[in-house]
N, CA, C and O atoms as CSV, one atom per row, in Angstrom:
chain,resi,resn,atom,element,x,y,z
A,1,MET,N,N,43.224,26.294,-2.690
A,1,MET,CA,C,43.954,25.186,-3.188
A,1,MET,C,C,43.176,23.900,-3.003
A,1,MET,O,O,42.308,23.794,-2.137
A,2,ALA,N,N,43.497,22.954,-3.813
A,2,ALA,CA,C,42.812,21.665,-3.749
A,2,ALA,C,C,43.491,20.790,-2.705
A,2,ALA,O,O,44.695,20.885,-2.467
A,3,ASP,N,N,42.677,19.932,-2.088
A,3,ASP,CA,C,43.249,19.011,-1.098
A,3,ASP,C,C,44.077,17.946,-1.802
A,3,ASP,O,O,43.668,17.390,-2.821
A,4,ILE,N,N,45.233,17.675,-1.244
A,4,ILE,CA,C,46.101,16.635,-1.789
A,4,ILE,C,C,45.717,15.315,-1.136
A,4,ILE,O,O,45.625,15.198,0.086
A,5,LYS,N,N,45.499,14.334,-1.990
A,5,LYS,CA,C,45.108,13.032,-1.467
A,5,LYS,C,C,46.365,12.283,-1.018
A,5,LYS,O,O,47.335,12.170,-1.767
A,6,THR,N,N,46.332,11.786,0.184
A,6,THR,CA,C,47.439,10.967,0.700
A,6,THR,C,C,46.860,9.666,1.208
A,6,THR,O,O,45.685,9.586,1.567
A,7,ARG,N,N,47.673,8.688,1.232
A,7,ARG,CA,C,47.186,7.436,1.805
A,7,ARG,C,C,47.988,7.123,3.061
A,7,ARG,O,O,49.160,7.476,3.187
A,8,ASP,N,N,47.314,6.452,3.978
A,8,ASP,CA,C,47.950,6.104,5.239
A,8,ASP,C,C,48.906,4.938,5.007
A,8,ASP,O,O,48.577,3.983,4.304
A,9,THR,N,N,50.069,5.024,5.594
A,9,THR,CA,C,51.041,3.934,5.485
A,9,THR,C,C,51.199,3.285,6.847
A,9,THR,O,O,51.169,3.953,7.881
A,10,VAL,N,N,51.363,1.994,6.827
A,10,VAL,CA,C,51.563,1.248,8.053
A,10,VAL,C,C,53.059,1.059,8.217
A,10,VAL,O,O,53.748,0.592,7.310
A,11,LYS,N,N,53.545,1.429,9.391
A,11,LYS,CA,C,54.976,1.282,9.620
A,11,LYS,C,C,55.281,-0.169,9.930
A,11,LYS,O,O,54.586,-0.802,10.725
A,12,GLY,N,N,56.310,-0.691,9.310
A,12,GLY,CA,C,56.707,-2.072,9.553
A,12,GLY,C,C,56.106,-2.997,8.508
A,12,GLY,O,O,55.293,-2.607,7.670
A,13,THR,N,N,56.542,-4.222,8.604
A,13,THR,CA,C,56.065,-5.219,7.657
A,13,THR,C,C,55.047,-6.111,8.342
A,13,THR,O,O,54.754,-5.946,9.526
A,14,ILE,N,N,54.526,-7.032,7.605
A,14,ILE,CA,C,53.549,-7.980,8.151
A,14,ILE,C,C,54.191,-8.808,9.258
A,14,ILE,O,O,53.562,-9.070,10.283
A,15,LYS,N,N,55.440,-9.220,9.055
A,15,LYS,CA,C,56.113,-10.044,10.053
A,15,LYS,C,C,56.244,-9.309,11.388
A,15,LYS,O,O,56.006,-9.901,12.441
A,16,THR,N,N,56.612,-8.053,11.359
A,16,THR,CA,C,56.772,-7.334,12.624
A,16,THR,C,C,55.430,-7.140,13.302
A,16,THR,O,O,55.352,-7.187,14.530
A,17,LEU,N,N,54.380,-6.925,12.541
A,17,LEU,CA,C,53.063,-6.783,13.140
A,17,LEU,C,C,52.616,-8.101,13.763
A,17,LEU,O,O,52.047,-8.100,14.854
A,18,ASP,N,N,52.861,-9.219,13.095
A,18,ASP,CA,C,52.485,-10.519,13.630
A,18,ASP,C,C,53.283,-10.839,14.890
A,18,ASP,O,O,52.727,-11.377,15.847
A,19,LYS,N,N,54.560,-10.521,14.907
A,19,LYS,CA,C,55.382,-10.784,16.093
A,19,LYS,C,C,54.858,-10.014,17.294
A,19,LYS,O,O,54.847,-10.530,18.411
A,20,ALA,N,N,54.428,-8.794,17.067
A,20,ALA,CA,C,53.888,-7.997,18.164
A,20,ALA,C,C,52.584,-8.602,18.673
A,20,ALA,O,O,52.352,-8.643,19.882
A,21,ALA,N,N,51.751,-9.062,17.785
A,21,ALA,CA,C,50.481,-9.669,18.191
A,21,ALA,C,C,50.727,-10.973,18.948
A,21,ALA,O,O,50.078,-11.248,19.958
A,22,ILE,N,N,51.659,-11.763,18.456
A,22,ILE,CA,C,51.975,-13.033,19.117
A,22,ILE,C,C,52.559,-12.777,20.498
A,22,ILE,O,O,52.202,-13.465,21.455
A,23,ALA,N,N,53.442,-11.809,20.618
A,23,ALA,CA,C,54.031,-11.479,21.923
A,23,ALA,C,C,52.943,-11.029,22.897
A,23,ALA,O,O,52.970,-11.387,24.074
A,24,GLY,N,N,52.000,-10.254,22.405
A,24,GLY,CA,C,50.892,-9.816,23.257
A,24,GLY,C,C,50.040,-10.985,23.726
A,24,GLY,O,O,49.618,-11.017,24.882
A,25,GLN,N,N,49.784,-11.937,22.853
A,25,GLN,CA,C,49.001,-13.114,23.223
A,25,GLN,C,C,49.744,-13.952,24.260
A,25,GLN,O,O,49.147,-14.421,25.229
A,26,LYS,N,N,51.040,-14.138,24.054
A,26,LYS,CA,C,51.839,-14.927,25.003
A,26,LYS,C,C,51.862,-14.268,26.378
A,26,LYS,O,O,51.774,-14.954,27.397
A,27,MET,N,N,51.981,-12.944,26.411
A,27,MET,CA,C,51.971,-12.241,27.690
A,27,MET,C,C,50.628,-12.414,28.391
A,27,MET,O,O,50.582,-12.589,29.609
A,28,LYS,N,N,49.548,-12.368,27.641
A,28,LYS,CA,C,48.219,-12.536,28.223
A,28,LYS,C,C,48.065,-13.953,28.777
A,28,LYS,O,O,47.538,-14.128,29.876
A,29,GLN,N,N,48.515,-14.962,28.036
A,29,GLN,CA,C,48.423,-16.346,28.502
A,29,GLN,C,C,49.281,-16.561,29.747
A,29,GLN,O,O,48.862,-17.257,30.671
A,30,ALA,N,N,50.470,-15.972,29.779
A,30,ALA,CA,C,51.335,-16.100,30.944
A,30,ALA,C,C,50.689,-15.447,32.167
A,30,ALA,O,O,50.787,-15.973,33.276
A,31,TYR,N,N,50.042,-14.323,31.970
A,31,TYR,CA,C,49.356,-13.639,33.069
A,31,TYR,C,C,48.221,-14.501,33.610
A,31,TYR,O,O,48.048,-14.620,34.823
A,32,ILE,N,N,47.459,-15.094,32.715
A,32,ILE,CA,C,46.337,-15.944,33.141
A,32,ILE,C,C,46.851,-17.172,33.881
A,32,ILE,O,O,46.289,-17.554,34.908
A,33,ALA,N,N,47.913,-17.795,33.372
A,33,ALA,CA,C,48.473,-18.978,34.036
A,33,ALA,C,C,48.995,-18.629,35.426
A,33,ALA,O,O,48.774,-19.379,36.377
A,34,THR,N,N,49.683,-17.500,35.551
A,34,THR,CA,C,50.203,-17.071,36.850
A,34,THR,C,C,49.060,-16.782,37.816
A,34,THR,O,O,49.140,-17.120,38.997
A,35,LYS,N,N,48.015,-16.169,37.323
A,35,LYS,CA,C,46.860,-15.859,38.157
A,35,LYS,C,C,46.210,-17.145,38.664
A,35,LYS,O,O,45.836,-17.229,39.834
A,36,ASP,N,N,46.071,-18.147,37.794
A,36,ASP,CA,C,45.483,-19.429,38.207
A,36,ASP,C,C,46.351,-20.127,39.247
A,36,ASP,O,O,45.836,-20.662,40.229
A,37,LYS,N,N,47.660,-20.125,39.038
A,37,LYS,CA,C,48.564,-20.758,40.003
A,37,LYS,C,C,48.487,-20.063,41.358
A,37,LYS,O,O,48.512,-20.714,42.402
A,38,ALA,N,N,48.395,-18.759,41.333
A,38,ALA,CA,C,48.311,-18.014,42.591
A,38,ALA,C,C,47.018,-18.343,43.332
A,38,ALA,O,O,47.021,-18.449,44.559
A,39,GLU,N,N,45.929,-18.503,42.613
A,39,GLU,CA,C,44.667,-18.847,43.254
A,39,GLU,C,C,44.727,-20.232,43.885
A,39,GLU,O,O,44.195,-20.441,44.976
A,40,HIS,N,N,45.374,-21.181,43.204
A,40,HIS,CA,C,45.458,-22.541,43.740
A,40,HIS,C,C,46.376,-22.613,44.959
A,40,HIS,O,O,46.129,-23.397,45.875
A,41,SER,N,N,47.426,-21.806,44.974
A,41,SER,CA,C,48.328,-21.861,46.118
A,41,SER,C,C,47.697,-21.206,47.349
A,41,SER,O,O,47.995,-21.596,48.478
A,42,VAL,N,N,46.844,-20.231,47.144
A,42,VAL,CA,C,46.181,-19.578,48.266
A,42,VAL,C,C,45.122,-20.501,48.851
A,42,VAL,O,O,44.995,-20.601,50.071
A,43,ASN,N,N,44.370,-21.167,48.006
A,43,ASN,CA,C,43.331,-22.088,48.458
A,43,ASN,C,C,43.957,-23.455,48.669
A,43,ASN,O,O,44.047,-24.249,47.733
A,44,ALA,N,N,44.385,-23.731,49.873
A,44,ALA,CA,C,45.014,-25.011,50.182
A,44,ALA,C,C,43.968,-26.115,50.205
A,44,ALA,O,O,42.771,-25.846,50.303
A,45,LYS,N,N,44.430,-27.363,50.114
A,45,LYS,CA,C,43.523,-28.508,50.149
A,45,LYS,C,C,42.835,-28.622,51.505
A,45,LYS,O,O,41.665,-28.995,51.593
A,46,GLU,N,N,43.575,-28.297,52.553
A,46,GLU,CA,C,43.039,-28.467,53.901
A,46,GLU,C,C,42.117,-27.302,54.250
A,46,GLU,O,O,42.480,-26.133,54.117
A,47,ASN,N,N,40.941,-27.649,54.690
A,47,ASN,CA,C,39.999,-26.621,55.106
A,47,ASN,C,C,40.014,-26.419,56.615
A,47,ASN,O,O,39.648,-25.355,57.114
A,48,THR,N,N,40.441,-27.453,57.337
A,48,THR,CA,C,40.444,-27.361,58.796
A,48,THR,C,C,41.795,-27.801,59.328
A,48,THR,O,O,42.615,-28.368,58.605
A,49,ALA,N,N,42.005,-27.531,60.593
A,49,ALA,CA,C,43.256,-27.933,61.239
A,49,ALA,C,C,43.374,-29.449,61.291
A,49,ALA,O,O,44.477,-29.988,61.205
A,50,GLU,N,N,42.242,-30.145,61.433
A,50,GLU,CA,C,42.268,-31.603,61.497
A,50,GLU,C,C,42.725,-32.203,60.171
A,50,GLU,O,O,43.502,-33.158,60.151
A,51,GLU,N,N,42.236,-31.635,59.056
A,51,GLU,CA,C,42.646,-32.124,57.747
A,51,GLU,C,C,44.138,-31.875,57.529
A,51,GLU,O,O,44.847,-32.721,56.986
A,52,TYR,N,N,44.602,-30.699,57.961
A,52,TYR,CA,C,46.023,-30.377,57.831
A,52,TYR,C,C,46.870,-31.365,58.620
A,52,TYR,O,O,47.867,-31.875,58.110
A,53,ALA,N,N,46.483,-31.636,59.856
A,53,ALA,CA,C,47.234,-32.561,60.701
A,53,ALA,C,C,47.210,-33.972,60.124
A,53,ALA,O,O,48.222,-34.672,60.147
A,54,ALA,N,N,46.070,-34.385,59.612
A,54,ALA,CA,C,45.970,-35.725,59.013
A,54,ALA,C,C,46.869,-35.842,57.792
A,54,ALA,O,O,47.538,-36.860,57.613
A,55,ASP,N,N,46.895,-34.820,56.953
A,55,ASP,CA,C,47.748,-34.849,55.765
A,55,ASP,C,C,49.224,-34.866,56.146
A,55,ASP,O,O,50.011,-35.596,55.543
A,56,LYS,N,N,49.605,-34.068,57.140
A,56,LYS,CA,C,51.007,-34.048,57.577
A,56,LYS,C,C,51.417,-35.407,58.133
A,56,LYS,O,O,52.510,-35.896,57.846
A,57,THR,N,N,50.539,-36.016,58.931
A,57,THR,CA,C,50.835,-37.327,59.512
A,57,THR,C,C,50.957,-38.380,58.421
A,57,THR,O,O,51.873,-39.202,58.441
A,58,GLU,N,N,50.042,-38.353,57.480
A,58,GLU,CA,C,50.072,-39.323,56.385
A,58,GLU,C,C,51.349,-39.161,55.556
A,58,GLU,O,O,51.962,-40.155,55.167
A,59,ALA,N,N,51.750,-37.933,55.286
A,59,ALA,CA,C,52.972,-37.687,54.523
A,59,ALA,C,C,54.193,-38.185,55.293
A,59,ALA,O,O,55.110,-38.753,54.701
A,60,GLY,N,N,54.208,-37.976,56.617
A,60,GLY,CA,C,55.331,-38.447,57.434
A,60,GLY,C,C,55.420,-39.958,57.452
A,60,GLY,O,O,56.511,-40.518,57.343
A,61,ILE,N,N,54.291,-40.620,57.588
A,61,ILE,CA,C,54.276,-42.094,57.598
A,61,ILE,C,C,54.732,-42.627,56.251
A,61,ILE,O,O,55.489,-43.596,56.188
A,62,ASP,N,N,54.279,-42.003,55.178
A,62,ASP,CA,C,54.676,-42.422,53.833
A,62,ASP,C,C,56.184,-42.278,53.642
A,62,ASP,O,O,56.830,-43.158,53.073
A,63,GLU,N,N,56.735,-41.174,54.117
A,63,GLU,CA,C,58.181,-40.948,53.996
A,63,GLU,C,C,58.967,-41.984,54.793
A,63,GLU,O,O,59.968,-42.510,54.307
A,64,ILE,N,N,58.525,-42.278,56.002
A,64,ILE,CA,C,59.208,-43.273,56.840
A,64,ILE,C,C,59.156,-44.646,56.184
A,64,ILE,O,O,60.147,-45.376,56.193
A,65,ALA,N,N,58.009,-45.000,55.615
A,65,ALA,CA,C,57.876,-46.301,54.953
A,65,ALA,C,C,58.827,-46.399,53.765
A,65,ALA,O,O,59.468,-47.432,53.569
A,66,HIS,N,N,58.923,-45.344,52.978
A,66,HIS,CA,C,59.822,-45.376,51.822
A,66,HIS,C,C,61.284,-45.450,52.253
A,66,HIS,O,O,62.073,-46.180,51.652
A,67,LYS,N,N,61.645,-44.701,53.286
A,67,LYS,CA,C,63.029,-44.748,53.768
A,67,LYS,C,C,63.368,-46.124,54.327
A,67,LYS,O,O,64.475,-46.620,54.120
A,68,GLY,N,N,62.425,-46.747,55.033
A,68,GLY,CA,C,62.655,-48.089,55.568
A,68,GLY,C,C,62.829,-49.111,54.461
A,68,GLY,O,O,63.723,-49.955,54.526
A,69,ALA,N,N,61.986,-49.043,53.450
A,69,ALA,CA,C,62.100,-49.971,52.325
A,69,ALA,C,C,63.436,-49.774,51.612
A,69,ALA,O,O,64.071,-50.746,51.204
A,70,TYR,N,N,63.860,-48.529,51.463
A,70,TYR,CA,C,65.136,-48.251,50.816
A,70,TYR,C,C,66.295,-48.830,51.632
A,70,TYR,O,O,67.226,-49.409,51.072
A,71,ALA,N,N,66.233,-48.672,52.952
A,71,ALA,CA,C,67.306,-49.179,53.813
A,71,ALA,C,C,67.382,-50.705,53.751
A,71,ALA,O,O,68.476,-51.263,53.670
A,72,PHE,N,N,66.229,-51.389,53.788
A,72,PHE,CA,C,66.229,-52.846,53.690
A,72,PHE,C,C,66.758,-53.307,52.337
A,72,PHE,O,O,67.504,-54.282,52.252
A,73,ASN,N,N,66.370,-52.606,51.291
A,73,ASN,CA,C,66.843,-52.959,49.946
A,73,ASN,C,C,68.355,-52.795,49.854
A,73,ASN,O,O,69.050,-53.645,49.298
A,74,LYS,N,N,68.854,-51.697,50.405
A,74,LYS,CA,C,70.294,-51.434,50.373
A,74,LYS,C,C,71.055,-52.497,51.164
A,74,LYS,O,O,72.092,-52.986,50.715
A,75,ALA,N,N,70.536,-52.854,52.347
A,75,ALA,CA,C,71.187,-53.874,53.164
A,75,ALA,C,C,71.153,-55.228,52.456
A,75,ALA,O,O,72.129,-55.977,52.497
A,76,GLY,N,N,70.041,-55.537,51.814
A,76,GLY,CA,C,69.935,-56.797,51.085
A,76,GLY,C,C,70.915,-56.875,49.935
A,76,GLY,O,O,71.545,-57.911,49.719
A,77,ARG,N,N,71.048,-55.799,49.202
A,77,ARG,CA,C,71.996,-55.775,48.085
A,77,ARG,C,C,73.435,-55.915,48.595
A,77,ARG,O,O,74.256,-56.598,47.981
A,78,LYS,N,N,73.726,-55.266,49.715
A,78,LYS,CA,C,75.068,-55.359,50.274
A,78,LYS,C,C,75.344,-56.798,50.715
A,78,LYS,O,O,76.448,-57.307,50.518
A,79,GLY,N,N,74.345,-57.451,51.308
A,79,GLY,CA,C,74.509,-58.838,51.729
A,79,GLY,C,C,74.762,-59.764,50.547
A,79,GLY,O,O,75.586,-60.675,50.630
A,80,VAL,N,N,74.062,-59.535,49.463
A,80,VAL,CA,C,74.262,-60.356,48.261
A,80,VAL,C,C,75.669,-60.141,47.722
A,80,VAL,O,O,76.341,-61.105,47.354
A,81,GLN,N,N,76.120,-58.909,47.668
A,81,GLN,CA,C,77.474,-58.627,47.174
A,81,GLN,C,C,78.527,-59.297,48.063
A,81,GLN,O,O,79.500,-59.867,47.569
A,82,GLU,N,N,78.320,-59.221,49.363
A,82,GLU,CA,C,79.254,-59.825,50.311
A,82,GLU,C,C,79.282,-61.344,50.130
A,82,GLU,O,O,80.349,-61.957,50.169
A,83,THR,N,N,78.111,-61.947,49.932
A,83,THR,CA,C,78.040,-63.391,49.726
A,83,THR,C,C,78.754,-63.783,48.438
A,83,THR,O,O,79.482,-64.775,48.410
A,84,LYS,N,N,78.554,-63.018,47.381
A,84,LYS,CA,C,79.240,-63.307,46.110
A,84,LYS,C,C,80.748,-63.234,46.293
A,84,LYS,O,O,81.490,-64.090,45.811
A,85,LYS,N,N,81.190,-62.192,47.001
A,85,LYS,CA,C,82.625,-62.025,47.220
A,85,LYS,C,C,83.187,-63.203,48.021
A,85,LYS,O,O,84.241,-63.738,47.680
A,86,ASN,N,N,82.490,-63.601,49.074
A,86,ASN,CA,C,82.949,-64.727,49.896
A,86,ASN,C,C,82.937,-66.025,49.106
A,86,ASN,O,O,83.851,-66.837,49.251
A,87,TYR,N,N,81.938,-66.239,48.285
A,87,TYR,CA,C,81.833,-67.460,47.500
A,87,TYR,C,C,82.966,-67.540,46.487
A,87,TYR,O,O,83.580,-68.593,46.311
A,88,ASN,N,N,83.240,-66.418,45.821
A,88,ASN,CA,C,84.337,-66.399,44.847
A,88,ASN,C,C,85.679,-66.611,45.545
A,88,ASN,O,O,86.562,-67.274,45.000
A,89,GLY,N,N,85.837,-66.063,46.723
A,89,GLY,CA,C,87.071,-66.280,47.481
A,89,GLY,C,C,87.204,-67.728,47.905
A,89,GLY,O,O,88.309,-68.271,47.897
A,90,TRP,N,N,86.103,-68.369,48.276
A,90,TRP,CA,C,86.128,-69.776,48.685
A,90,TRP,C,C,86.533,-70.653,47.511
A,90,TRP,O,O,87.300,-71.602,47.677
A,91,GLN,N,N,86.017,-70.337,46.314
A,91,GLN,CA,C,86.395,-71.107,45.123
A,91,GLN,C,C,87.889,-70.967,44.860
A,91,GLN,O,O,88.552,-71.937,44.494
A,92,PHE,N,N,88.414,-69.766,45.046
A,92,PHE,CA,C,89.837,-69.543,44.818
A,92,PHE,C,C,90.674,-70.374,45.777
A,92,PHE,O,O,91.641,-71.020,45.373
A,93,PHE,N,N,90.297,-70.354,47.047
A,93,PHE,CA,C,91.066,-71.105,48.029
A,93,PHE,C,C,90.921,-72.607,47.838
A,93,PHE,O,O,91.889,-73.342,48.034
A,94,SER,N,N,89.739,-73.081,47.461
A,94,SER,CA,C,89.568,-74.517,47.259
A,94,SER,C,C,90.358,-74.970,46.039
A,94,SER,O,O,90.868,-76.090,46.019
A,95,ALA,N,N,90.470,-74.116,45.017
A,95,ALA,CA,C,91.271,-74.469,43.845
A,95,ALA,C,C,92.747,-74.523,44.230
A,95,ALA,O,O,93.471,-75.400,43.758
A,96,ASP,N,N,93.208,-73.601,45.079
A,96,ASP,CA,C,94.599,-73.612,45.528
A,96,ASP,C,C,94.886,-74.853,46.363
A,96,ASP,O,O,95.966,-75.435,46.262
A,97,ALA,N,N,93.924,-75.262,47.187
A,97,ALA,CA,C,94.122,-76.438,48.026
A,97,ALA,C,C,94.263,-77.675,47.166
A,97,ALA,O,O,95.069,-78.551,47.478
A,98,ASP,N,N,93.498,-77.769,46.091
A,98,ASP,CA,C,93.628,-78.924,45.192
A,98,ASP,C,C,94.979,-78.922,44.515
A,98,ASP,O,O,95.603,-79.973,44.367
A,99,ILE,N,N,95.436,-77.767,44.105
A,99,ILE,CA,C,96.741,-77.693,43.432
A,99,ILE,C,C,97.844,-78.047,44.431
A,99,ILE,O,O,98.744,-78.832,44.134
A,100,ILE,N,N,97.753,-77.451,45.616
A,100,ILE,CA,C,98.763,-77.724,46.634
A,100,ILE,C,C,98.707,-79.198,47.030
A,100,ILE,O,O,99.740,-79.846,47.200
A,101,GLY,N,N,97.491,-79.716,47.174
A,101,GLY,CA,C,97.321,-81.117,47.558
A,101,GLY,C,C,97.905,-82.057,46.511
A,101,GLY,O,O,98.502,-83.075,46.861
A,102,ASN,N,N,97.742,-81.729,45.235
A,102,ASN,CA,C,98.260,-82.582,44.165
A,102,ASN,C,C,99.788,-82.519,44.086
A,102,ASN,O,O,100.435,-83.505,43.735
A,103,GLN,N,N,100.355,-81.368,44.411
A,103,GLN,CA,C,101.812,-81.245,44.375
A,103,GLN,C,C,102.452,-82.077,45.474
A,103,GLN,O,O,103.515,-82.664,45.272
A,104,ASN,N,N,101.806,-82.131,46.642
A,104,ASN,CA,C,102.353,-82.901,47.748
A,104,ASN,C,C,102.167,-84.400,47.561
A,104,ASN,O,O,102.889,-85.192,48.166
A,105,ALA,N,N,101.228,-84.791,46.748
A,105,ALA,CA,C,100.940,-86.207,46.601
A,105,ALA,C,C,101.846,-86.922,45.681
A,105,ALA,O,O,101.696,-88.127,45.480
């Protein structure tokens, strides 16, 4: 018998093939990014105990300075609000005194 000629068919459409290729590329990029992040986290900035201690001390001093500045700012704002409240109350009472004073006169 003679050989029957057949042609190979590709299962799926172009879109499904492209989606598979894109998914494969994204997985590869995610793997590379994760690998790079893991390498950076293992290799810390500090090479010696002295560098580690210096960085910890510097971070602590920086945090204390920021907290102190925040506390002073908060206290200053509260003082301004209190002064405004007292000033507005003083105006109210001085206006009442003028009205009361004029009624008695």
